[in-house]
C-alpha positions in Angstrom: -3.3 2.6 -3.4 -1.5 0.6 -6.1 1.7 -1.0 -5.0 4.7 0.7 -6.5 8.4 -0.3 -6.1 11.1 2.1 -5.0 13.7 3.4 -7.5 15.3 0.7 -9.7 18.3 -1.1 -8.5 20.7 -3.3 -10.6 19.8 -6.3 -8.5 16.1 -5.8 -9.3 16.9 -5.9 -13.0 18.9 -9.1 -12.5 16.0 -10.7 -10.7 13.5 -9.7 -13.4 15.8 -10.8 -16.2 16.4 -14.1 -14.5 12.6 -14.7 -14.1 12.1 -13.9 -17.8 14.9 -16.2 -18.9 13.6 -19.0 -16.7 10.1 -18.7 -18.2 11.5 -18.8 -21.7 13.5 -22.0 -20.8 10.5 -23.6 -19.2 8.3 -22.8 -22.3 10.7 -25.0 -24.3 10.5 -27.8 -21.8 14.2 -27.6 -21.0 15.5 -28.4 -17.5 18.2 -26.3 -16.1 20.7 -29.0 -16.7 19.7 -29.4 -20.3 19.9 -25.7 -20.9 23.3 -25.5 -19.2 24.6 -28.4 -21.4 23.3 -26.7 -24.6 25.0 -23.5 -23.6 28.1 -25.3 -22.5 28.0 -23.7 -19.2 28.2 -25.0 -15.6 24.8 -25.7 -14.0 25.7 -23.3 -11.2 26.2 -20.4 -13.6 22.7 -20.9 -15.1 21.2 -21.2 -11.6 22.9 -17.9 -10.5 21.5 -16.1 -13.5 18.0 -17.4 -13.0 18.1 -16.5 -9.3 19.2 -13.0 -10.1 22.5 -13.5 -8.1 24.7 -13.0 -11.2 24.6 -10.4 -13.9 24.5 -11.4 -17.6 26.9 -10.2 -20.2 25.4 -9.2 -23.6 27.3 -12.1 -25.3 25.9 -14.6 -22.8 22.4 -13.2 -23.2 22.7 -13.5 -27.0 23.6 -17.2 -26.5 20.5 -17.7 -24.2 18.2 -15.9 -26.7 19.4 -18.2 -29.4 19.1 -21.4 -27.3 15.6 -20.4 -26.1 14.5 -19.4 -29.6 13.4 -15.9 -28.5 12.7 -14.2 -31.8 10.3 -11.3 -31.0 12.3 -8.0 -31.4 10.4 -6.3 -28.6 11.2 -9.1 -26.2 14.9 -9.2 -27.3 15.2 -5.5 -26.9 13.7 -5.6 -23.4 16.0 -8.4 -22.4 19.1 -6.5 -23.7 18.0 -3.3 -21.8 17.5 -5.3 -18.6 20.9 -7.0 -19.0 22.7 -3.7 -19.4 20.9 -2.2 -16.4 21.6 -5.2 -14.3 25.4 -4.7 -14.6 25.3 -1.1 -13.4 26.8 -0.2 -10.0 24.4 -0.3 -7.1 23.9 3.0 -5.1 25.7 1.4 -2.1 28.8 0.4 -4.1 30.9 3.2 -2.4 30.3 1.4 0.9 31.1 -2.1 -0.3 34.1 -2.4 2.0 32.0 -2.0 5.1 28.9 -3.9 4.0 28.7 -7.6 4.8 27.6 -9.7 1.8 24.2 -10.7 3.2 23.3 -7.1 4.0 24.5 -6.0 0.5 22.1 -8.6 -1.0 19.4 -7.3 1.3 19.8 -3.7 0.1 19.2 -4.9 -3.4 15.8 -6.4 -2.3 15.0 -3.3 -0.2 15.2 -1.1 -3.3 12.2 -2.9 -4.9 10.1 -3.6 -1.7 6.5 -2.5 -1.5 5.9 -3.6 2.1 8.3 -3.5 5.0 7.7 -5.4 8.3 10.4 -4.6 10.7 11.0 -5.7 14.3 13.7 -4.9 16.9 13.4 -6.2 20.5 15.4 -3.5 22.4 16.5 -0.7 20.1 14.9 1.8 17.7 14.8 0.0 14.2 17.6 1.2 11.9 15.4 2.9 9.4 13.9 5.0 12.1 17.1 6.0 13.9 18.1 9.7 14.0 21.6 10.5 12.9 22.8 11.2 16.5 21.2 8.1 17.9 22.8 6.0 15.1 26.2 7.7 15.7 26.1 6.8 19.4 25.5 3.1 18.5 28.3 3.1 16.0 30.7 4.5 18.7 31.0 0.9 20.0 32.9 0.0 16.8 36.8 0.1 17.2 37.3 1.4 13.6 36.2 5.1 13.4 36.4 5.2 9.6 34.1 2.1 9.3 31.7 3.7 11.8 31.6 6.9 9.7 30.9 5.1 6.5 28.2 3.0 8.0 26.6 6.2 9.4 26.6 7.7 5.9 25.2 4.5 4.4 22.4 4.5 6.9 21.5 8.1 6.1 21.4 7.5 2.4 19.5 4.3 2.8 16.8 6.1 4.9 16.5 8.8 2.3 16.0 6.3 -0.5 13.5 4.1 1.4 11.3 7.0 2.5 11.7 9.0 -0.8 8.5 7.6 -2.3 5.0 7.1 -0.9 4.4 3.7 -2.4 5.7 1.3 0.2 3.8 0.5 3.4 5.6 0.0 6.8 4.9 -1.9 9.9 7.5 -1.3 12.7 7.3 -3.2 15.9 9.8 -2.6 18.7 10.1 -3.7 22.3 9.2 -1.2 25.0 12.8 -1.4 26.2 13.8 0.7 23.2 12.0 3.6 24.8 14.0 3.4 28.0 17.5 2.3 26.9 19.6 5.5 27.0 21.5 5.8 23.8 23.4 9.1 23.8 21.8 10.6 26.9 18.5 12.3 27.7 18.4 14.9 24.9 19.4 12.4 22.2 16.7 10.0 23.4 14.1 12.8 23.6 14.8 13.9 20.0 14.8 10.2 18.8 11.5 9.4 20.4 9.9 12.7 19.2 10.9 11.5 15.7 9.2 8.2 16.4 6.0 10.0 17.4 6.1 11.9 14.1 6.6 8.8 12.1 3.7 7.1 13.9 1.3 9.6 12.3 2.2 8.8 8.7 -0.7 7.2 6.8 1.4 4.5 5.3 3.1 3.5 8.6 2.2 1.5 11.7 4.5 1.8 14.7 3.7 -0.6 17.5 5.2 -1.2 20.9 5.4 -4.6 22.6 5.0 -3.7 26.3 7.0 -5.2 29.1 3.8 -6.8 30.3 3.7 -9.0 27.2 6.3 -11.3 28.8 8.1 -13.7 26.6 7.4 -13.7 22.8 9.1 -15.0 19.6 10.9 -11.8 18.7 13.1 -11.8 21.7 15.6 -13.9 19.7 16.7 -10.8 17.6 15.8 -8.3 14.9 13.8 -9.3 11.9 12.9 -7.7 8.6 10.3 -9.1 6.1 10.1 -7.5 2.6 7.4 -8.0 0.0 8.8 -7.5 -3.5 7.1 -5.5 -6.2 8.1 -7.7 -9.2 6.4 -11.0 -8.1 4.9 -10.5 -4.6 7.6 -12.7 -3.1 8.7 -12.2 0.5 12.3 -12.3 1.7 13.5 -12.3 5.3 16.6 -10.7 6.8 17.9 -11.6 10.3 20.6 -10.0 12.4 22.4 -11.9 15.0 25.7 -12.0 16.9 26.7 -15.0 14.7 26.2 -13.1 11.5 23.4 -11.7 9.3 21.3 -14.0 7.2 19.1 -13.3 4.1 16.4 -15.9 3.4 14.8 -16.3 0.0 13.2 -19.3 -1.8 12.4 -21.0 1.5 8.6 -20.5 1.7 8.1 -22.6 4.9 10.9 -20.7 6.8 9.6 -17.3 5.6 6.1 -18.2 6.6 7.3 -19.2 10.1 9.0 -15.7 10.5 5.9 -14.0 9.1 3.7 -15.8 11.7 6.1 -14.8 14.4 5.9 -11.2 13.3 2.1 -11.3 13.4 2.3 -12.8 16.8 4.4 -9.8 17.9 1.9 -7.5 16.4 -0.9 -9.2 18.4 1.1 -8.8 21.6 1.8 -5.1 20.9 -0.2 -2.1 21.9 -2.6 -0.5 19.4 -1.3 2.2 17.2 -3.0 4.8 19.3 -1.7 3.4 22.6 1.8 3.0 21.2 1.9 6.6 20.1 0.6 7.7 23.5 3.3 5.8 25.3 6.0 7.3 23.0 4.7 10.8 23.6 4.5 10.2 27.4 8.1 9.1 27.3 9.2 12.2 25.3 7.5 14.4 27.9 9.2 12.4 30.8 12.6 13.0 29.2 11.8 16.7 28.9 11.6 17.1 32.7 14.8 18.2 34.5 14.6 15.3 36.9 14.9 12.8 34.0 18.6 13.5 33.8 20.5 10.7 35.6 17.6 8.3 35.9 18.1 4.6 35.0 16.1 2.7 32.3 12.8 2.7 34.2 13.1 6.2 35.7 14.3 5.2 39.2 17.2 7.2 40.8 
């Protein structure tokens, strides 16, 4: 199947525009500093534009088109269209007040990802959480309004990510996520039944790292790796108590995390055994005696 991106996002247009402008600059043999001097800009402004971190106004783009001697009308029109699209509001703008900056940047990359590799050591990964499971987790927040907005954001994000058949998904989660009671028996039963349903999708792998695997790299915390449609680049997103981190343009670091992810896949059960384990847990939770048991089923 050909890789196709998800629906366009302004940040994807910014990245594509930045790449096109960088190639035009390099074709003239200009360094970033030389181009910034010619445009009478700060170097940091040019770098942010080329990295896709900053939108480009039409007037600034006209200046760059002139400086880079871009004369083909088709190319000029394409650049202008991308510049206008890059300044539109992102779908998650209504939630900006409750979205940390690293996660906001991550959402922009997620919108154009063609491959998702996602790991969580002790919970169901966010993209696979049911509404009631997610709501129980968000009850730990002291601000009820913030919790509600984050729940709405998660629902819309899930709908957008799974709206198209193009991306592929590999989810890996620790076996503890099948036993940690979030919301009680019935909530967990419905959550795990949904996992079993997801596991049957042709574009999705769902793998469980069993308790018997012992220590492994992913125990440090959740990890997401995205492969982007526009250039095949990978970015990494990490969640931690100290704050979220988005990693891009650091090939060695991203390779390290990708290797760790594949190590976790190697330690996980096969797709078939993982699905069987999930279904067994769903059945166990459906028994009356499951009510009131601890994480491993003991009274």
